[in-house]
C-alpha positions in Angstrom: 35.5 -17.2 -20.5 38.1 -15.8 -18.1 38.2 -16.1 -14.4 40.2 -13.8 -12.2 41.2 -15.0 -8.7 42.4 -12.8 -5.9 45.0 -15.2 -4.6 43.6 -15.0 -1.1 43.8 -18.3 0.7 42.1 -19.1 4.0 43.2 -21.1 7.1 40.5 -23.4 8.5 40.6 -23.7 12.2 38.4 -26.3 13.9 37.6 -27.0 17.5 40.5 -29.0 19.1 43.2 -27.2 17.0 45.7 -25.4 19.2 44.9 -22.1 17.5 41.1 -22.4 18.0 41.3 -20.5 21.2 42.8 -17.1 21.8 44.1 -15.4 25.0 45.0 -12.0 26.1 46.9 -13.5 29.1 43.8 -13.5 31.3 40.9 -14.7 29.2 40.8 -17.8 27.0 38.2 -17.4 24.2 37.2 -19.5 21.3 37.5 -18.2 17.7 34.0 -19.5 16.8 31.0 -20.7 18.6 27.2 -20.8 18.8 24.8 -18.4 20.3 21.3 -19.7 20.9 18.6 -17.1 21.4 16.8 -17.0 24.7 13.6 -17.0 22.6 14.5 -20.4 21.1 12.0 -23.0 22.3 13.5 -25.3 25.0 12.9 -28.4 22.8 15.0 -26.9 20.0 17.7 -25.9 22.4 17.9 -29.5 23.6 18.2 -30.8 20.1 20.9 -28.3 19.2 22.9 -29.1 22.4 22.6 -32.8 21.6 23.9 -32.2 18.1 26.8 -30.1 19.3 27.7 -32.6 22.1 27.7 -35.5 19.6 29.8 -33.6 17.1 27.1 -33.5 14.4 27.4 -29.6 14.4 30.8 -28.2 15.0 32.2 -24.7 15.4 34.7 -23.7 12.7 36.6 -20.5 12.0 38.3 -19.2 8.9 41.1 -16.6 8.7 42.9 -15.1 5.8 46.2 -17.0 5.5 48.0 -13.6 5.6 46.3 -12.6 8.9 47.2 -16.0 10.4 50.9 -15.6 9.5 51.0 -12.1 11.1 49.3 -13.4 14.2 51.9 -16.3 14.5 54.8 -13.8 13.9 53.4 -11.7 16.8 53.5 -14.7 19.3 
């Protein structure tokens, strides 16, 4: 059996890392986050918010290593 790999590697960026947020000079935005539907029952929203606040559910972003390098070169 033969496996072929693409050679693509990924950069993991977690909340708290300096690169987790991006800016255009005016706005500061996170690379990843959560969106809870307005139709989500209130009780579930409270549970999700508690999980996020306690760090049991965390936002995480992935970038191709090549894109990350180009972004850093542009800074």
